[in-house]
N, C-alpha and C positions, 0 to 999 in steps of 0.2 A: 719618591720621584717616580712616575710611571715610565714604562719602557720607551715611550715615544715623546717623552717631554723634552721641550726645548727651553725650560726655565733657566734663566741665568743665575739663579741663587744656588750656590753650591751647598751640599749637606755637610755637617761636621765631619762625617767619615763616609766615604763612598767605596763600595766594594764590587766593581764590575769584574766580570770574568776576563774581558779584554779592554785595555786602555789604549786608545789611539791618540797620539799627540801630533797635532798639525793637521789642518783641514785644506791642504792643497790637493793636487791631483792624486798623489799616492795615498794621503790620509783619507780622502773621501772613499777611494777604492778599497782601502783596508777596512774602514768602518763598515761599509756596505757589506763587504764579503763576510766579515766576522759576524755581524748581526744576522745576515741571511743564513749563515751556517748554524744558527741557533744559540750563539753565545750572547750573553748580556754584555752590550758594548757601549762604551762611553768615548765620545770624541771631544777633545778639548782643543781650542784654537785661541791663540793669543790676540788675534784681531777681532773685529766685529763682524766678520762674514766668512763664508767658505769660498773656495775656488783657488786660493793661493796665487802662485806666480802666473799661471795661464790666464786667469781671470783679471787679477788686479795689478799685474805688471803690464797690462794692455797688450800682451802678445797677440791677441786676437786671432791667432790661428795656431793649431797644434800640428806637430810634425812627428814622423816616426811610425805611422800606422802601417806603412808598406815598405818593403825592400826595394832595391833598385829596379827589379824586374816588374814591380807592381803587384807582388804577392802580399796579402795582408798578413802582418805579424802581430798586430795588437787587436785582441778581441775583448771578451768579457765586459767589465764595468766600463772601460774606456769607450768601447763601441756602443754600449747601451746609452751612455751619456750623449754621444753624437747623434744617435737615432732619436733620443728624446728632444734634443735641440732641433733636429730637422722636423719633427712633428710640430713644435711650437714656432717654426720659422726662424730659428736662431743660428742656423748653419746650413749651407748647401750640401753638407757631407763632404766626402773626400773628392778633391778635384786635382787635376794635373798641376804639378809645381812649375810655375812659368820660369823660374831661374834655373831648372834643371839639376838642382842639388840633390833632390830626392824625387821619387816617383810622384808623390802626392803632397799636398798641404791640405789642412782641414780648417777652413775659416770658421770662427765662432764670434758671435756677439758676446763680449766679455761679461756684461751684466746679466744677460740671459743665461750664459753659461753657469754662473754662480747660482742662479735661482733653480736651474734644472738640477744641479748637484744637490742642492737643499731638498728638493722634492724627492730625489732618489734616496737620500738619507732618511727622510721621514717615512717613506714607504718601506724601508728596510727595518725599522724599528730601533735604529741606533739612537742613543741619547746624545745630545749636543750641548756643550758649554762654550759660549763665545766670550770674548774679552777675558780669557783665562790663560794666564802664563804659568808654565812650570817654574818653580823657584828652588826646588830641592829635591834630592833623591836619597832614599836610604836603602842600603843593602844589608843583607845578612848571609854570610857564606857566599854562595854563587848565585844568589837571587836578589832581584829588586823586590823590596817589601813594601815601601811607601813612595808615593810621588806627591810632593807638596805643591799646591797651586795657589794663585792669587787671582780673584776675579775682580775686575775694576768696579769700584763703588760698592763692593759687597764684603770683600775680606778673603782670608785664607781658609783653605780646607785641606784635608788629607785624603788621598785616593789610595786604596789598598787592592791593587788588581792582582789577578793570577798570572796574567801575561801582559806585556807592554810591547806596542808596536811604535817605534820612533819614526814618524814621517815629518819631522820638523824642518828637514832640509839641512839644518845645521847640526844635527845629531845632539840636540840639547839633552835629552835623557841619557844617552851614552856618556856624554861628557860629565855631567853631574854625578852619575854613577861610578865614575872612575873606570869605565870600560876601555878596552884596548882600542887604540885608533890607528889609522895609517900615518906613516911618518916619511913617505917617500918624496914629499915635495913641501917641507916646512916653509911658510912665508912666501911661497911662490904660486899661489893659487891664481885662477883667472881673474881679471878685472871685473868690477861691477858696473852696471849701467842703469840708466833711468829712461824708460821708454816715454815717448811723447806722441800725442795724436794732433795732427793738423786738420783744420777744416778750411773750407774756402779754396781748395786746390783745383785748378783746371787741368784735367788730365789729358786733354786734346794736345796742347803744346808739349807736356811732359812726355807723353808716349811718342810723339813725333820726334823728339829729341832722342829717345832711346832707339828708335828705329834708324835714324840717320847718324848716330854715333856708336856703333856697335863695340868699338874699341873701349868705350868708357863703361862697359858692363860685363859680367861674367859670361864667358863663352858658353854657347849651347842653350841659351835661354830663349824664351818665347815673349815677344812683346805683345801684350793684349790691346784691346781697343777701348776708346773713351766711353763706349756704352756697355762695357762688360760690368758685371756685378763686382768681380774680384780681379785684382792684378797684383803681381809680385815682381819687384825689380831688385837686383843686386848689383851695385856699381856706383856711379856718379863720382868715381875717384878723381877725375880731372877737375870737376867743379869743386870738390872738397879741397884739393890741393890749391886751387885759386883762392878759395876763401881763407885758407890758412896763410898763404903767402901775403895776403893784404892785411892780415891781423884780425880778421873778423871771427876766425875760429882759433881758439887758444890751444887746441890740441890737434894732433895729426891723426887722420884716418885715411886708409887707402880705399875704403868702400863702406857703403851702408846697405841696410836692407829696408826696403819699403813695402809694406803690405797696404794696398790701396783699395778703396771702394769708390770707383769712378762715378757711379750714379749718385752717390752721396757727397762727393767731393772731399772725402776724408782719406788721410793716410797716416799710418803708424810707422814711425821711424825708429830703427835700431841703429844708433850712431854714437851715443855719448859713451864715455868710458873713463874709468879712473881707478886708482887704488886708494885714493884719499878720502872719499866719503861724500855725503849727500850735498854739502854746500858747493863743492866743486861741480857736481852734476848739475845743480840748479843753474849755474852760470852757463854751462855747456848747453842746456836746453834753451835758454834765452838766445845764445849765440846761434844755435841751429836754426831757430825760427827766423832770425834776422838774415842769416845766410840763405835760407830756403827763398825768402822773399826776393832777394837781390840776385841770386845766381840761378835758380832752377826755373827752366821755362814752365809757365803755368802757375808759378808760385807767388806772383805779385800780391794776391789778395789773401794769401794764407794767414791763418791765426792759430794760436795755441788753444786747442779745444779741450785737452785733457792731458794730465801727467799722471804716470803710474803712482799708486798710493804707497809704493815701497820701492826701495832699491832693488834691482834685479841682480841676485847673487847667483853666479854660475857654479861656483865651487867654494866650499868652505871646509869644515871638518868631514872626513870620510872615516867610516867605521872600519875596524879590523874584524872581519868575520871569520868563520870556520873555513871559508874559501875566499880567494880575492880574484876578481876578474881582471885580466891583464890586456895590454895592448895586443900581444899575439893571439890571445883568445879571440878578440874582437876582429881583428884583420884576418885571422885564419879561419873564421866561421866555425869555431871549435864546438864540437858536440859533447854532451855530458849527460850521463845516465840520471843525474838528479835534477835535470832541467825543470824549472817552474814556469817557464816562458821563454820566448825569444825576442830579440831586438835586432834592428838593421840600420839605425841612423848612422851616418858618417861620423868619424871621430872629428869633432868640431871643438877646436881649442883656440880661444882668444889669448894672445900673448900679452902679458901685463906690461912688457917693456917695448912693444912695437906697435906700429899703427894698424897692423893687420892681424890675420889669423896665423898661428904657427902650424895648425893642422886643419885640413879639409880633406881628410882621407876617406874616399868612398870605399864601400864594403862590397865584396864579391857576392856575398850571401849573408843570411841571418845567422847570428850566433846564439848559443844557448846561455840562459842565466841559471847558474848552479844555485840550489837552495842554500848552500852554505854562505853565499854572499849576503844573505839577509839575516843571519843568526850571529848574535854576539859570540865571540870567541870564549870569553871567560865569565859570562853570565848566562844562565840557563833559561831565563824567562823573558829575554829581551831580543826583540827583532827589529830590523830597520826596513823601510821602504822609501823609494824616491831617490833623490840625487846623492844621499849620504850613504848608500849601501857600499859594501866592501869592494872597492875598485882602485886600481892605480890611477894617477893623474890622467894619463892618456885615455884609458878605458872610460873614465868618468865623462870625457868629452862626448862619448856616444850614449852612455847609460843614463845621463841627466835629463835627457829630453822628455817632454811631458807624456808622449804616448808610452814610453818605456816606464815612466813613473807609475802610470795607471797599472801596468802589468806587475811591477814589483810590489806595489802597495796591496794589490789584490791577493798576491801570493802570500805576503806576510800576514795579512788579516785572516786568510783561510787557515794557514798553519796555526796561528795563535788560537783560533777557535777550536781546532782539532785538539791541540794540547790542552786547552782549558776544559773542554767537554770530556776529554779522555782522562783527566787527572794526572797528566805527565808534563814534562817541560819540553821546550822547543828542541832541545838536543835530541830528544827521543821520538820525534815525529816520524812516522812511517812515510817515507818519501813517496812510495807507490801509492799509498792511500791519498796523500796530498795531491799528487798528479792527477789521480782519478777525479778528486773533488774539483780541481781546477778545470779539467776538461769538461766536466758537467756544467760548469759555470761559463763556458765558451772561451776560456783562455786558450790561445793558440800556442802550440809548442811545449805544453806541459806534458811531457811523455818520456818514458825511459828509452834508452838506446842500447 
């Protein structure tokens, strides 16, 4: 298989220097970084496309690229993807956040985002296997020796990598390898959601309602105009309460987030929520569409245009690394000599047992991401990137955001390449050299203090 092949047929035994699992924001960044650093890199993805949650959960905008003061905190691969999308017309870049929760939002066309990430992967030289799920992991001593995968319609194969970067979101490789995991909140993770896109929305009446009913929206927000390309709304709690009271909404929510494209008449809603699974979410989606038509001004002709192709998981397994990022680290803007990047998104935690969020804690400044949060505690050639890195439950509410996933994925991929090319393990990576490599890649905040 050539270094740039995207052939879906696995070989009987594949021996990349770096294996990246999961082709979401973190995994794409990790694979691009590892390949561009000179390592033979293989990226495997369980679904049939790259892009992960940001693309296929229909988030349609990324957040976390800037701190509350408007200083950029995410660069590197994440910023390169935004720039590539801007060049193709798939994003306006970073724009002010209408709801005032963060300094900026970064709208993206989800399908064009996935294609742009695939282009970047191809240019990096990373190999890609789609429709390929990890089914087993073997270890010997303190190292992962084999990762077994199954490719749909083809069969199984064995991968024997020097280093593994788990960007699966659910820490699949860590779990199958028996690696140490966080235990601070067993069975109490954040609820899951299923995003939906509406078409046929008349934004004139909707935005008029937002202007004349400020108490029904998050304070400090800005209400856009019907001829804007992008608007964001956070609220509609009174209308949600009315829909629940008359039985049209079977679950309670105190607010929703709406990402809208007025000139296209489209709106993506983040409102569904459950701990029970997809079939419950499917009913909530249909109830939401019915509620929107009946209660929301400008919604009479709305229709269901798209539903995410996967359940949106905010939090599942979190790994136990050589360091763990805590709530105090995040809120205190803690500095660390081993920082491989910085982040600044608020602690955003959805309560599994309540109709609203348990945390919306703004941050005074950016905090450092220590290298140890990416490195398995008890396995020497296993790293993590994305929402499964080593954090407490509360810290995960900030670190799970997509812009930060780009940062942690890029750091993990770069570290894996340094280790593989240097003939040593992840525990022996020279953090100073890693930080220098990340700075050269445009990563912000990868510096000793």
